[in-house]
A tleap script that builds the chain and sets N, CA, C and O, in Angstrom:
source leaprc.protein.ff14SB
mol = sequence {
  NMET LEU LEU VAL ALA GLU GLY VAL GLU THR
  SER GLY GLN ALA ALA TYR LEU ARG GLN ILE
  GLY CYS HIE LEU ALA GLN GLY TYR LEU PHE
  ALA LYS PRO LEU SER GLU GLU GLN LEU VAL
  SER TRP TYR LYS GLN HIE ARG GLN GLN PRO
  LEU PRO GLY ILE LEU VAL GLU CPHE
}
set mol.1.N position { 176.318 225.998 -34.313 }
set mol.1.CA position { 175.626 225.299 -33.157 }
set mol.1.C position { 174.189 226.060 -32.675 }
set mol.1.O position { 174.122 227.240 -32.330 }
set mol.2.N position { 173.385 225.383 -32.715 }
set mol.2.CA position { 172.149 226.049 -32.276 }
set mol.2.C position { 171.895 226.318 -30.885 }
set mol.2.O position { 172.020 225.300 -30.203 }
set mol.3.N position { 171.553 227.436 -30.184 }
set mol.3.CA position { 171.602 227.580 -29.298 }
set mol.3.C position { 169.926 227.604 -28.554 }
set mol.3.O position { 169.139 228.479 -28.914 }
set mol.4.N position { 169.621 226.828 -27.779 }
set mol.4.CA position { 168.126 227.034 -26.985 }
set mol.4.C position { 167.975 227.319 -25.527 }
set mol.4.O position { 168.556 226.509 -24.804 }
set mol.5.N position { 167.399 228.178 -24.994 }
set mol.5.CA position { 167.198 228.735 -23.684 }
set mol.5.C position { 166.022 228.053 -23.162 }
set mol.5.O position { 164.987 227.975 -23.824 }
set mol.6.N position { 166.147 227.561 -22.004 }
set mol.6.CA position { 164.966 226.749 -21.341 }
set mol.6.C position { 164.965 227.381 -20.276 }
set mol.6.O position { 165.909 227.642 -19.530 }
set mol.7.N position { 163.626 227.698 -20.178 }
set mol.7.CA position { 162.992 228.257 -18.507 }
set mol.7.C position { 162.920 229.373 -18.267 }
set mol.7.O position { 162.870 229.882 -17.147 }
set mol.8.N position { 162.899 230.096 -19.686 }
set mol.8.CA position { 162.854 231.747 -19.642 }
set mol.8.C position { 161.389 232.367 -19.051 }
set mol.8.O position { 160.348 232.178 -19.680 }
set mol.9.N position { 161.410 233.067 -17.878 }
set mol.9.CA position { 160.496 233.357 -17.174 }
set mol.9.C position { 160.103 234.688 -17.199 }
set mol.9.O position { 158.984 234.912 -16.737 }
set mol.10.N position { 160.886 235.839 -17.716 }
set mol.10.CA position { 160.761 237.331 -17.728 }
set mol.10.C position { 161.230 237.835 -19.144 }
set mol.10.O position { 162.066 237.248 -19.831 }
set mol.11.N position { 160.531 239.089 -19.519 }
set mol.11.CA position { 160.962 239.639 -20.863 }
set mol.11.C position { 162.443 240.491 -20.674 }
set mol.11.O position { 162.926 241.093 -21.633 }
set mol.12.N position { 162.929 240.476 -19.687 }
set mol.12.CA position { 164.690 240.795 -19.531 }
set mol.12.C position { 165.362 239.457 -20.012 }
set mol.12.O position { 166.203 239.322 -20.901 }
set mol.13.N position { 164.821 238.554 -19.254 }
set mol.13.CA position { 165.817 237.151 -19.502 }
set mol.13.C position { 165.740 237.166 -21.097 }
set mol.13.O position { 166.763 237.356 -21.755 }
set mol.14.N position { 164.510 236.962 -21.693 }
set mol.14.CA position { 164.322 237.034 -23.237 }
set mol.14.C position { 165.236 238.132 -24.073 }
set mol.14.O position { 165.866 238.029 -25.126 }
set mol.15.N position { 165.070 239.043 -23.306 }
set mol.15.CA position { 165.754 240.340 -24.249 }
set mol.15.C position { 167.338 240.144 -23.982 }
set mol.15.O position { 167.919 240.632 -24.952 }
set mol.16.N position { 168.014 239.765 -23.306 }
set mol.16.CA position { 169.376 239.468 -22.898 }
set mol.16.C position { 169.429 238.396 -23.800 }
set mol.16.O position { 170.227 238.617 -24.712 }
set mol.17.N position { 168.806 237.210 -23.874 }
set mol.17.CA position { 168.830 236.161 -24.483 }
set mol.17.C position { 168.903 236.453 -26.069 }
set mol.17.O position { 169.526 235.695 -26.813 }
set mol.18.N position { 168.373 237.354 -26.439 }
set mol.18.CA position { 168.316 238.038 -28.218 }
set mol.18.C position { 169.686 238.551 -27.909 }
set mol.18.O position { 170.617 238.169 -28.618 }
set mol.19.N position { 169.866 239.243 -27.084 }
set mol.19.CA position { 170.951 240.353 -27.328 }
set mol.19.C position { 172.522 239.280 -27.414 }
set mol.19.O position { 173.505 239.637 -28.064 }
set mol.20.N position { 172.471 238.181 -26.755 }
set mol.20.CA position { 173.441 237.205 -26.606 }
set mol.20.C position { 173.541 236.185 -27.962 }
set mol.20.O position { 174.507 235.442 -28.131 }
set mol.21.N position { 172.484 236.258 -28.827 }
set mol.21.CA position { 172.452 235.402 -30.175 }
set mol.21.C position { 172.189 234.288 -30.045 }
set mol.21.O position { 172.693 233.375 -30.698 }
set mol.22.N position { 171.071 234.136 -28.887 }
set mol.22.CA position { 170.397 233.042 -28.536 }
set mol.22.C position { 169.495 232.845 -29.851 }
set mol.22.O position { 168.969 233.819 -30.390 }
set mol.23.N position { 169.347 231.573 -30.329 }
set mol.23.CA position { 168.520 231.220 -31.409 }
set mol.23.C position { 166.905 230.850 -30.903 }
set mol.23.O position { 165.986 231.451 -31.460 }
set mol.24.N position { 166.666 230.051 -30.055 }
set mol.24.CA position { 165.137 229.590 -29.786 }
set mol.24.C position { 165.253 229.698 -27.763 }
set mol.24.O position { 166.273 229.566 -27.087 }
set mol.25.N position { 164.085 229.923 -27.364 }
set mol.25.CA position { 163.635 229.677 -26.075 }
set mol.25.C position { 162.390 229.226 -25.797 }
set mol.25.O position { 161.484 229.268 -26.629 }
set mol.26.N position { 162.246 228.733 -24.536 }
set mol.26.CA position { 160.888 228.121 -24.025 }
set mol.26.C position { 160.926 228.740 -22.724 }
set mol.26.O position { 161.923 229.301 -22.269 }
set mol.27.N position { 159.604 228.603 -22.022 }
set mol.27.CA position { 159.413 228.625 -20.895 }
set mol.27.C position { 158.152 229.591 -20.495 }
set mol.27.O position { 157.416 230.077 -21.353 }
set mol.28.N position { 157.976 229.833 -18.963 }
set mol.28.CA position { 156.624 230.110 -18.604 }
set mol.28.C position { 156.260 231.632 -19.458 }
set mol.28.O position { 155.127 231.910 -19.850 }
set mol.29.N position { 157.404 232.472 -19.632 }
set mol.29.CA position { 157.230 233.647 -20.346 }
set mol.29.C position { 156.317 233.372 -21.619 }
set mol.29.O position { 155.365 234.127 -21.817 }
set mol.30.N position { 156.558 232.374 -22.442 }
set mol.30.CA position { 155.632 232.351 -23.715 }
set mol.30.C position { 154.686 231.477 -23.586 }
set mol.30.O position { 153.772 231.616 -24.399 }
set mol.31.N position { 154.552 230.346 -22.608 }
set mol.31.CA position { 153.423 229.559 -22.443 }
set mol.31.C position { 153.497 228.541 -21.094 }
set mol.31.O position { 154.430 227.794 -20.801 }
set mol.32.N position { 152.441 228.706 -20.485 }
set mol.32.CA position { 152.421 227.766 -19.444 }
set mol.32.C position { 152.234 226.008 -19.643 }
set mol.32.O position { 151.610 225.552 -20.601 }
set mol.33.N position { 152.747 225.305 -18.796 }
set mol.33.CA position { 152.348 223.840 -19.300 }
set mol.33.C position { 151.374 223.351 -19.531 }
set mol.33.O position { 150.433 223.908 -18.965 }
set mol.34.N position { 151.079 222.409 -20.211 }
set mol.34.CA position { 149.583 221.902 -20.657 }
set mol.34.C position { 149.536 220.432 -20.223 }
set mol.34.O position { 150.396 219.579 -20.444 }
set mol.35.N position { 148.643 220.323 -19.717 }
set mol.35.CA position { 148.147 219.012 -19.231 }
set mol.35.C position { 148.236 217.637 -20.648 }
set mol.35.O position { 148.024 217.970 -21.814 }
set mol.36.N position { 148.502 216.468 -20.352 }
set mol.36.CA position { 148.042 215.608 -21.481 }
set mol.36.C position { 147.026 215.750 -22.260 }
set mol.36.O position { 147.134 215.498 -23.460 }
set mol.37.N position { 145.960 216.144 -21.758 }
set mol.37.CA position { 144.689 216.242 -22.230 }
set mol.37.C position { 144.298 217.421 -22.842 }
set mol.37.O position { 143.537 217.409 -23.810 }
set mol.38.N position { 144.824 218.611 -22.285 }
set mol.38.CA position { 144.971 219.844 -22.982 }
set mol.38.C position { 145.848 219.805 -24.247 }
set mol.38.O position { 145.492 220.408 -25.259 }
set mol.39.N position { 147.070 219.051 -24.192 }
set mol.39.CA position { 147.757 219.169 -25.463 }
set mol.39.C position { 147.000 218.288 -26.526 }
set mol.39.O position { 146.683 218.756 -27.620 }
set mol.40.N position { 146.696 216.861 -26.121 }
set mol.40.CA position { 146.017 216.143 -27.349 }
set mol.40.C position { 144.904 217.268 -27.895 }
set mol.40.O position { 144.751 217.533 -29.087 }
set mol.41.N position { 144.224 217.824 -26.892 }
set mol.41.CA position { 143.122 218.631 -27.422 }
set mol.41.C position { 143.339 219.804 -28.527 }
set mol.41.O position { 142.612 219.930 -29.513 }
set mol.42.N position { 144.444 220.643 -28.220 }
set mol.42.CA position { 144.834 221.474 -28.978 }
set mol.42.C position { 145.726 220.713 -30.018 }
set mol.42.O position { 145.745 221.191 -31.152 }
set mol.43.N position { 146.273 219.884 -29.837 }
set mol.43.CA position { 146.884 219.138 -31.441 }
set mol.43.C position { 145.543 219.246 -32.267 }
set mol.43.O position { 145.374 220.035 -33.197 }
set mol.44.N position { 144.501 218.233 -31.739 }
set mol.44.CA position { 143.454 217.954 -32.698 }
set mol.44.C position { 142.793 219.114 -33.611 }
set mol.44.O position { 142.422 218.979 -34.777 }
set mol.45.N position { 142.736 220.162 -32.902 }
set mol.45.CA position { 142.552 221.461 -33.655 }
set mol.45.C position { 143.453 222.377 -34.312 }
set mol.45.O position { 143.089 223.422 -34.852 }
set mol.46.N position { 144.610 221.967 -34.252 }
set mol.46.CA position { 145.518 222.636 -34.925 }
set mol.46.C position { 146.919 221.837 -35.358 }
set mol.46.O position { 148.045 221.990 -34.883 }
set mol.47.N position { 146.600 221.182 -36.125 }
set mol.47.CA position { 147.575 220.092 -36.319 }
set mol.47.C position { 148.715 220.678 -37.486 }
set mol.47.O position { 149.828 220.199 -37.703 }
set mol.48.N position { 148.176 221.685 -38.061 }
set mol.48.CA position { 149.142 222.392 -38.697 }
set mol.48.C position { 150.013 223.639 -38.617 }
set mol.48.O position { 150.736 224.253 -39.402 }
set mol.49.N position { 149.558 223.787 -37.045 }
set mol.49.CA position { 150.087 224.854 -36.532 }
set mol.49.C position { 151.352 224.614 -35.573 }
set mol.49.O position { 151.028 223.951 -34.588 }
set mol.50.N position { 152.390 224.891 -35.593 }
set mol.50.CA position { 153.529 224.382 -34.231 }
set mol.50.C position { 152.541 224.890 -33.074 }
set mol.50.O position { 151.640 225.726 -33.132 }
set mol.51.N position { 153.038 224.055 -31.924 }
set mol.51.CA position { 152.812 224.294 -30.377 }
set mol.51.C position { 153.000 225.703 -29.789 }
set mol.51.O position { 154.147 226.149 -29.777 }
set mol.52.N position { 151.897 226.522 -29.252 }
set mol.52.CA position { 152.396 227.587 -28.697 }
set mol.52.C position { 153.199 227.669 -27.874 }
set mol.52.O position { 153.234 226.894 -26.919 }
set mol.53.N position { 154.064 228.668 -28.061 }
set mol.53.CA position { 155.280 228.574 -26.671 }
set mol.53.C position { 156.188 227.438 -26.452 }
set mol.53.O position { 156.977 227.446 -25.506 }
set mol.54.N position { 156.093 226.207 -27.501 }
set mol.54.CA position { 157.096 225.269 -26.934 }
set mol.54.C position { 158.643 225.705 -27.369 }
set mol.54.O position { 159.579 225.544 -26.585 }
set mol.55.N position { 158.790 226.177 -28.472 }
set mol.55.CA position { 159.931 226.747 -28.806 }
set mol.55.C position { 159.612 228.144 -29.385 }
set mol.55.O position { 158.690 228.250 -30.194 }
set mol.56.N position { 160.356 229.253 -28.994 }
set mol.56.CA position { 159.994 230.366 -29.715 }
set mol.56.C position { 161.545 231.220 -30.176 }
set mol.56.O position { 162.425 231.601 -29.403 }
set mol.57.N position { 161.501 231.356 -31.751 }
set mol.57.CA position { 162.754 231.566 -32.414 }
set mol.57.C position { 162.818 233.079 -32.185 }
set mol.57.O position { 161.893 233.869 -32.372 }
set mol.58.N position { 163.982 233.344 -31.774 }
set mol.58.CA position { 164.024 234.917 -31.666 }
set mol.58.C position { 164.757 235.616 -32.957 }
set mol.58.O position { 164.866 236.841 -33.016 }
savepdb mol mol.pdb
quit
């Protein structure tokens, strides 16, 4: 089973999640929310790259 943590806000939370074997995480620690305009603009410039902070692999 793949474990995904949502809402990670501190480095302490991220460290704990790594320690207990969490696979992926997302939250304010990694990236702030983007507006629709910001997301579309970023995507047009970086189509071949993953979105920053959407999911972070541990």
